[in-house]
C-alpha positions as CSV (number, residue, x, y, z in Angstrom):
1,X,18.4,94.8,59.0
2,X,20.8,95.5,56.1
3,X,22.1,92.4,53.9
4,X,25.3,93.1,55.5
5,X,24.6,92.8,58.9
6,X,24.6,89.1,58.8
7,X,27.3,86.6,58.8
8,X,27.7,85.4,55.2
9,X,30.4,84.6,52.4
10,X,30.7,85.1,48.7
11,X,32.9,84.8,45.6
12,X,34.3,87.4,43.5
13,X,34.2,86.3,39.7
14,X,33.4,88.5,36.7
15,X,31.2,87.5,33.9
16,X,34.1,87.8,31.5
17,X,36.1,85.0,33.2
18,X,33.4,82.6,32.9
19,X,34.3,79.7,30.5
20,X,32.4,79.4,27.1
21,X,32.6,79.1,23.6
22,X,32.7,82.6,22.1
23,X,35.9,84.2,23.5
24,X,34.5,85.6,26.7
25,X,32.2,84.8,29.3
26,X,28.5,85.6,28.9
27,X,25.2,85.4,30.5
28,X,24.8,81.8,29.2
29,X,24.9,78.3,30.5
30,X,28.1,79.0,32.5
31,X,26.7,81.8,34.4
32,X,23.8,79.7,35.5
33,X,26.0,76.9,36.4
34,X,28.0,79.1,38.5
35,X,24.8,80.3,40.4
36,X,24.3,76.5,41.0
37,X,27.9,76.2,42.1
38,X,27.2,79.3,44.7
39,X,24.0,77.7,45.8
40,X,25.5,74.4,46.3
41,X,28.2,75.6,48.5
42,X,26.0,78.0,50.7
43,X,27.3,81.1,49.5
44,X,25.2,84.3,49.9
45,X,27.0,86.6,47.3
46,X,28.2,86.9,44.1
47,X,30.6,89.7,43.4
48,X,31.1,91.3,39.8
49,X,33.6,94.0,38.4
50,X,31.4,96.6,36.5
51,X,29.4,95.6,33.8
52,X,29.4,98.6,31.4
53,X,30.5,98.6,27.8
54,X,34.6,98.8,28.0
55,X,36.5,101.4,26.1
56,X,40.5,101.8,25.5
57,X,42.4,99.4,27.6
58,X,39.5,97.0,27.9
59,X,39.0,98.0,31.8
60,X,35.8,97.6,33.1
61,X,36.2,100.7,35.2
62,X,36.7,102.8,32.2
63,X,33.4,102.6,30.5
64,X,31.6,104.5,27.5
65,X,28.5,104.7,29.9
66,X,27.8,104.3,33.6
67,X,24.4,103.1,32.8
68,X,24.8,100.9,29.7
69,X,25.9,97.0,29.7
70,X,28.7,95.4,27.8
71,X,27.4,93.8,24.8
72,X,30.3,91.3,24.8
73,X,28.2,89.4,27.6
74,X,25.1,88.8,25.5
75,X,25.1,85.0,25.0
76,X,24.7,83.8,21.5
77,X,22.9,80.4,22.2
78,X,20.0,82.2,24.1
79,X,19.7,84.5,21.1
80,X,19.5,81.3,19.2
81,X,16.9,80.1,21.4
82,X,15.0,83.3,20.8
83,X,15.3,82.7,16.8
84,X,17.4,85.6,16.5
85,X,20.6,84.1,15.5
86,X,21.5,80.7,13.7
87,X,24.2,78.6,15.1
88,X,25.9,79.0,11.8
89,X,26.3,82.7,12.5
90,X,28.7,82.5,15.0
91,X,29.7,78.7,15.8
92,X,32.6,78.6,13.2
93,X,34.2,82.0,13.9
94,X,37.6,81.8,15.4
95,X,37.2,83.4,18.9
96,X,40.8,82.9,19.9
97,X,43.1,80.0,20.6
98,X,43.9,80.5,24.3
99,X,40.8,79.5,26.4
100,X,42.4,81.3,29.4
101,X,42.4,84.5,28.0
102,X,40.0,86.9,26.3
103,X,41.4,88.4,23.1
104,X,39.7,92.0,22.9
105,X,40.9,92.7,19.7
106,X,39.4,89.8,18.2
107,X,36.1,90.3,20.1
108,X,35.9,93.7,18.6
109,X,36.0,92.7,15.2
110,X,33.9,89.5,15.3
111,X,31.3,90.2,17.7
112,X,30.1,93.2,16.0
113,X,30.1,91.3,12.6
114,X,27.7,88.8,14.3
115,X,25.6,91.7,15.9
116,X,24.9,93.2,12.4
117,X,23.6,90.0,11.2
118,X,21.2,89.9,14.6
119,X,20.1,93.4,13.8
120,X,18.5,92.3,10.5
121,X,16.7,89.3,12.1
122,X,15.8,91.6,15.1
123,X,14.2,94.4,13.0
124,X,12.1,91.5,10.8
125,X,10.3,90.6,14.3
126,X,10.8,93.1,17.0
127,X,9.8,92.1,20.6
128,X,6.5,93.7,21.9
129,X,8.7,94.9,24.9
130,X,11.5,96.6,23.1
131,X,9.8,99.8,22.8
132,X,8.7,99.7,26.7
133,X,12.3,99.1,27.4
134,X,13.5,102.0,25.4
135,X,10.8,104.3,26.9
136,X,11.6,103.2,30.2
137,X,15.2,103.8,29.9
138,X,15.2,106.8,27.6
139,X,16.6,109.1,30.1
140,X,20.2,107.6,29.4
141,X,19.5,105.1,26.4
142,X,19.0,108.1,23.7
143,X,22.1,109.7,24.7
144,X,24.4,106.7,24.8
145,X,23.0,105.3,21.5
146,X,23.4,108.6,19.9
147,X,27.2,108.7,21.5
148,X,28.2,105.5,20.4
149,X,26.7,106.0,16.8
150,X,28.6,109.2,16.4
151,X,31.8,107.5,17.7
152,X,31.4,104.8,15.0
153,X,31.1,107.5,12.3
154,X,34.4,109.0,13.7
155,X,36.1,105.9,13.5
156,X,36.0,105.3,17.2
157,X,37.8,108.7,18.2
158,X,37.3,110.4,21.6
159,X,34.4,112.8,21.5
160,X,36.7,115.8,22.5
161,X,37.8,115.3,18.6
162,X,34.5,115.7,17.2
163,X,33.3,118.7,15.3
164,X,32.7,121.4,17.8
165,X,28.8,121.6,17.1
166,X,28.4,118.0,18.2
167,X,30.9,117.9,20.5
168,X,29.3,120.6,22.4
169,X,25.8,119.1,21.8
170,X,24.1,122.3,19.8
171,X,20.7,121.4,19.2
172,X,20.9,121.7,15.3
173,X,24.0,119.5,15.1
174,X,22.4,116.9,17.5
175,X,19.1,116.7,15.1
176,X,21.4,116.2,12.0
177,X,23.2,113.4,13.7
178,X,20.2,111.7,14.9
179,X,18.9,111.3,11.5
180,X,22.2,110.5,9.8
181,X,22.8,107.7,12.4
182,X,19.2,106.3,12.5
183,X,20.1,103.0,12.0
184,X,23.2,102.6,14.2
185,X,21.3,104.2,16.9
186,X,18.8,101.3,16.7
187,X,21.6,99.0,16.7
188,X,22.9,100.3,20.1
189,X,19.3,100.2,21.7
190,X,18.8,96.8,20.4
191,X,22.0,95.4,22.3
192,X,21.0,97.3,25.3
193,X,17.6,95.6,25.5
194,X,19.2,92.3,24.8
195,X,21.9,92.8,27.4
196,X,19.3,93.9,29.9
197,X,16.7,91.1,29.2
198,X,19.6,88.6,29.5
199,X,21.0,90.0,32.6
200,X,18.0,90.5,34.6
201,X,16.9,86.9,33.7
202,X,20.0,85.5,35.3
203,X,19.8,88.0,38.1
204,X,16.3,86.4,38.7
205,X,17.6,83.0,38.7
206,X,20.3,83.9,41.1
207,X,17.9,85.6,43.6
208,X,15.7,82.7,43.4
209,X,18.5,80.5,44.5
210,X,19.4,82.6,47.2
211,X,22.3,84.3,45.7
212,X,22.7,88.2,45.8
213,X,24.6,90.1,43.5
214,X,27.4,92.6,44.5
215,X,28.1,95.1,41.9
216,X,31.3,97.2,41.7
217,X,30.6,101.1,41.0
218,X,33.6,103.0,39.8
219,X,33.6,106.5,41.6
220,X,34.3,108.2,38.2
221,X,33.4,108.1,34.8
222,X,35.5,107.6,31.5
223,X,36.5,111.1,30.1
224,X,35.2,109.6,26.7
225,X,31.9,108.5,27.7
226,X,28.2,109.3,27.0
227,X,27.9,110.5,30.7
228,X,30.5,113.2,30.3
229,X,29.2,114.4,26.7
230,X,25.5,114.4,27.6
231,X,26.0,116.2,31.1
232,X,29.1,118.2,30.7
233,X,27.9,120.6,33.7
234,X,28.4,117.8,36.1
235,X,32.3,117.8,35.4
236,X,35.1,120.0,35.6
237,X,35.4,120.7,31.9
238,X,36.5,123.7,30.1
239,X,34.2,125.4,27.2
240,X,35.3,122.7,24.8
241,X,34.3,119.8,27.0
242,X,38.1,119.1,28.0
243,X,38.8,118.1,31.3
244,X,40.3,121.0,33.5
245,X,41.4,118.3,36.1
246,X,41.7,114.7,35.9
247,X,41.7,112.0,39.0
248,X,44.6,109.9,40.3
249,X,46.8,108.9,43.1
250,X,49.9,110.8,44.6
251,X,53.1,109.2,44.5
252,X,53.7,106.8,47.3
253,X,56.0,103.7,47.9
254,X,54.6,101.7,45.2
255,X,54.6,104.3,42.3
256,X,57.3,107.2,42.4
257,X,54.9,109.1,39.7
258,X,51.6,108.3,41.2
259,X,48.8,107.0,39.4
260,X,47.2,109.2,36.5
261,X,43.8,107.8,35.8
262,X,42.4,110.6,33.4
263,X,38.9,110.5,34.6
264,X,37.4,114.1,34.7
265,X,36.7,114.9,38.2
266,X,33.1,116.1,39.4
267,X,31.9,119.6,39.8
268,X,30.7,118.7,43.3
269,X,29.4,122.5,43.8
270,X,27.0,122.2,41.0
271,X,26.0,118.8,42.0
272,X,25.0,119.8,45.6
273,X,23.0,122.8,44.2
274,X,21.2,120.1,41.9
275,X,20.5,118.1,44.9
276,X,22.9,115.3,43.5
277,X,20.3,114.3,40.8
278,X,22.8,112.6,38.7
279,X,24.1,110.7,41.5
280,X,20.3,109.8,42.2
281,X,19.9,108.4,38.8
282,X,23.0,106.5,38.7
283,X,22.2,104.9,42.1
284,X,18.7,104.1,41.0
285,X,19.9,102.1,37.9
286,X,22.5,100.3,40.1
287,X,20.1,99.3,42.4
288,X,18.0,97.6,39.6
289,X,21.0,95.8,38.5
290,X,22.4,94.7,41.8
291,X,21.7,93.7,45.3
292,X,24.5,95.3,47.0
293,X,26.8,98.0,45.9
294,X,30.7,98.3,46.1
295,X,31.8,101.7,45.7
296,X,35.3,102.0,44.3
297,X,37.8,104.6,45.8
298,X,35.2,105.8,48.4
299,X,37.8,107.9,50.3
300,X,37.4,110.2,47.3
301,X,34.0,111.5,48.5
302,X,36.1,113.2,51.5
303,X,38.9,114.6,49.5
304,X,40.1,113.8,46.0
305,X,43.5,114.2,44.2
306,X,43.4,116.4,41.2
307,X,46.0,116.6,38.3
308,X,46.2,119.1,35.7
309,X,44.8,117.7,32.7
310,X,48.0,118.4,30.6
311,X,50.4,116.6,33.2
312,X,52.2,113.7,32.2
313,X,52.1,112.1,35.3
314,X,50.7,112.5,38.8
315,X,53.3,114.2,40.6
316,X,52.0,117.7,40.4
317,X,48.5,116.9,41.8
318,X,46.6,118.5,44.7
319,X,44.0,117.4,47.0
320,X,40.3,119.2,46.8
321,X,37.5,118.8,49.2
322,X,34.7,116.3,48.3
323,X,31.1,116.2,49.4
324,X,31.8,114.1,52.3
325,X,28.9,112.6,54.4
326,X,26.4,115.1,52.9
327,X,26.1,113.1,49.7
328,X,24.8,110.2,51.2
329,X,22.6,112.1,53.6
330,X,20.8,113.5,50.7
331,X,20.7,110.2,48.9
332,X,19.1,108.5,52.0
333,X,16.2,111.0,51.7
334,X,15.5,109.2,48.3
335,X,16.4,105.6,48.9
336,X,16.6,105.2,52.6
337,X,19.2,103.1,54.1
338,X,21.6,101.7,51.1
339,X,23.3,98.3,50.8
340,X,26.8,99.7,50.1
341,X,30.3,98.3,50.8
342,X,32.9,101.4,50.9
343,X,36.3,100.5,49.1
344,X,38.2,102.5,51.8
345,X,41.8,101.3,51.0
346,X,44.9,103.2,50.6
347,X,46.0,106.2,52.8
348,X,43.0,107.2,55.4
349,X,42.9,110.6,57.2
350,X,40.8,111.4,60.3
351,X,38.3,113.1,58.3
352,X,37.8,109.9,55.8
353,X,37.5,107.7,59.0
354,X,34.9,110.2,60.2
355,X,33.2,110.2,57.1
356,X,33.1,106.5,57.1
357,X,31.6,106.3,60.7
358,X,28.7,108.9,59.5
359,X,27.6,106.9,56.5
360,X,27.8,103.6,58.3
361,X,28.8,101.6,55.3
362,X,31.4,98.6,56.0
363,X,34.8,99.2,54.8
364,X,37.1,96.6,53.4
365,X,39.9,94.6,54.8
366,X,42.4,93.0,52.4
367,X,44.3,89.9,53.9
368,X,47.3,90.5,51.5
369,X,47.9,94.0,53.0
370,X,48.3,92.7,56.7
371,X,51.6,91.1,56.6
372,X,54.2,93.6,56.5
373,X,56.9,92.6,58.8
374,X,57.8,96.1,59.6
375,X,54.5,97.0,60.8
376,X,53.0,94.5,63.4
377,X,50.0,96.7,64.2
378,X,48.4,96.8,60.7
379,X,44.7,97.3,60.8
380,X,44.4,94.9,58.2
381,X,45.5,92.0,60.5
382,X,42.3,89.9,61.3
383,X,42.6,90.4,65.2
384,X,42.0,94.1,64.4
385,X,38.7,93.6,62.3
386,X,35.3,94.8,63.4
387,X,31.8,93.1,62.4
388,X,30.9,96.0,60.2
389,X,33.6,95.1,57.5
390,X,34.0,93.0,54.4
391,X,37.2,90.6,54.5
392,X,38.9,89.8,51.1
393,X,42.1,87.6,50.6
394,X,42.7,90.0,47.5
395,X,40.7,92.0,45.2
396,X,41.0,92.2,41.5
397,X,44.0,94.6,41.7
398,X,45.8,92.2,43.6
399,X,48.0,88.9,42.8
400,X,46.4,85.7,43.3
401,X,47.7,84.3,46.8
402,X,49.9,81.7,45.1
403,X,51.3,84.6,42.8
404,X,51.7,86.9,46.0
405,X,53.6,84.4,48.0
406,X,56.3,84.3,45.4
407,X,56.9,88.2,45.2
408,X,56.6,89.4,48.6
409,X,59.7,89.6,50.8
410,X,60.5,86.4,52.9
411,X,60.2,88.0,56.2
412,X,56.7,89.1,55.3
413,X,55.9,85.5,54.1
414,X,57.3,84.0,57.1
415,X,55.2,86.5,59.3
416,X,52.2,85.3,57.3
417,X,52.9,81.9,58.0
418,X,53.4,82.3,61.5
419,X,50.1,84.2,61.9
420,X,48.1,81.7,60.2
421,X,50.1,78.7,61.3
422,X,50.8,77.3,57.9
423,X,53.6,76.0,55.7
424,X,53.8,76.6,51.9
425,X,51.9,73.3,51.0
426,X,48.5,74.4,52.4
427,X,49.0,78.3,52.8
428,X,46.4,79.4,50.3
429,X,43.8,77.3,52.0
430,X,44.7,78.5,55.3
431,X,44.8,82.1,54.4
432,X,41.3,81.6,53.0
433,X,40.2,80.1,56.4
434,X,41.9,82.9,58.0
435,X,39.4,85.3,56.3
436,X,36.3,83.2,56.7
437,X,37.1,82.6,60.3
438,X,37.3,86.5,61.1
439,X,34.8,88.4,62.7
440,X,33.8,90.5,59.6
441,X,30.3,90.1,59.0
442,X,31.0,89.6,55.2
443,X,33.9,87.6,53.7
444,X,34.5,87.4,49.5
445,X,37.1,85.1,48.1
446,X,38.3,85.3,44.5
447,X,37.6,82.3,42.5
448,X,41.2,82.3,41.3
449,X,42.2,81.7,44.9
450,X,39.5,79.0,45.4
451,X,41.0,77.1,42.7
452,X,44.6,77.7,43.9
453,X,45.8,79.4,40.7
454,X,49.2,81.0,40.3
455,X,50.1,84.6,39.3
456,X,49.1,84.1,35.7
457,X,45.2,84.1,36.8
458,X,45.8,87.7,38.0
459,X,43.1,89.9,36.8
460,X,44.7,93.4,36.9
461,X,48.2,94.9,37.5
462,X,47.4,98.8,38.4
463,X,49.3,101.3,36.0
464,X,50.0,98.7,33.6
465,X,48.2,98.2,30.0
466,X,48.1,95.3,27.5
467,X,47.7,92.5,29.8
468,X,44.8,93.0,32.2
469,X,41.3,91.8,32.4
470,X,41.8,88.8,30.4
471,X,41.9,85.7,32.7
472,X,39.3,83.1,32.1
473,X,38.6,79.8,34.0
474,X,38.5,76.5,32.1
475,X,35.1,74.7,32.3
476,X,36.5,71.3,34.2
477,X,38.8,73.5,36.3
478,X,35.7,75.9,37.5
479,X,33.2,73.2,38.2
480,X,35.3,70.8,40.0
481,X,34.0,68.7,43.1
482,X,37.1,69.3,45.1
483,X,36.9,73.4,45.2
484,X,33.0,72.9,45.8
485,X,33.5,70.4,48.7
486,X,36.0,72.8,50.3
487,X,34.1,76.0,49.9
488,X,31.0,74.3,51.4
489,X,32.6,72.5,54.2
490,X,34.4,75.8,55.3
491,X,31.2,78.0,54.7
492,X,29.4,75.6,57.1
493,X,32.5,75.3,59.5
494,X,32.7,79.2,59.9
495,X,28.9,79.7,60.2
496,X,28.7,81.8,57.0
497,X,25.8,79.8,55.5
498,X,22.9,81.8,53.7
């Protein structure tokens, strides 16, 4: 039986949103306390956003690597216990005046200054298992560390602006840069060793306490990433490693210009002929990191929207055929049945629905999408759900319930109130109960909604820059008896106990 076949509940709360003393959530004390919170409320799942190192725009969905981890999540107090830092190395640094928001610019400057001190201490007494870690992960770690070191030498500019010999990975150039960047390569390997040491310790603590981790896997990788630089044949690129076509979404009722994501699309023909080896390596790492995988934009495996790389918006795009269920048939030969949640939101065609039936993964139901008063037969209304699905009140791309109430048309809000038999005062909790009471095997609630927060706690507003991925919970707000009691009682009431 799959993990996702039994009735269960979980909470979506990204690592960055945890409270703490150093400007962003980490793998430290608050993360362990959050596991205790989940255990005490009889939860089964802790869902995270992608945990890779973020690039321009700070989005976890645009990472420098699909294999590496975000060094910002390394906890300084744990490093102090390991004798790698002194409290004076980090305690008196200004990590930002607003405890509710991450200041990524400040983090970039101050975090790396601390990491440079860390490297000096690390190299004085290198842990015995460091070299084992480097050898075991060499298939991705060597390329990632070199990529980041060369990027630093080029003041952070995108690799498509590097000199042609190293941009195209000519052997002589690679050897020269390995020698030139020897110390910085070690720096990035060290950070990955420490990231994964702390992450696997936290994951073990969660698993030992009955909590499974749901990890979010973006379908695409960033154009400026170690993945594209080291494996250009897997993507639709020209001879200079520039994307020929990029991913996005067509114009719709929400966006007249569509969405221009900018990720290079895959060379699916090459991948198929290669038996999808890149995807197998990616999923092997993901299954080490998480217990359940949520694959973002799952419909893109059936057909995907392509936009010419030089287009200013997504209006001029077109659809291409993806690998379909054949990708997962091949992958199952290696891994067997996979614990995957398919993010099947958006416009679905008959062929997408057929692919979902063939792969058998549960799709997603988002309650905020259900209450369009003009469309009373919406598939997102709970009476339309099937057991093999995962219900969310909202995702990281949605407003909080309280914020959503303020921006939707009055007739839609009234429809929702009538459906869940609620008034304004208890609407948030009643909508949560509506999700938990549904027939869906799995229910995931955002922490912001459990805390009853307004739109200022929204994690992301798609197609905008500069204000996203910043929300953090305050410590006394996150660990409060009222939220814990409510979640425990309702989890028991709706028979979603682990």
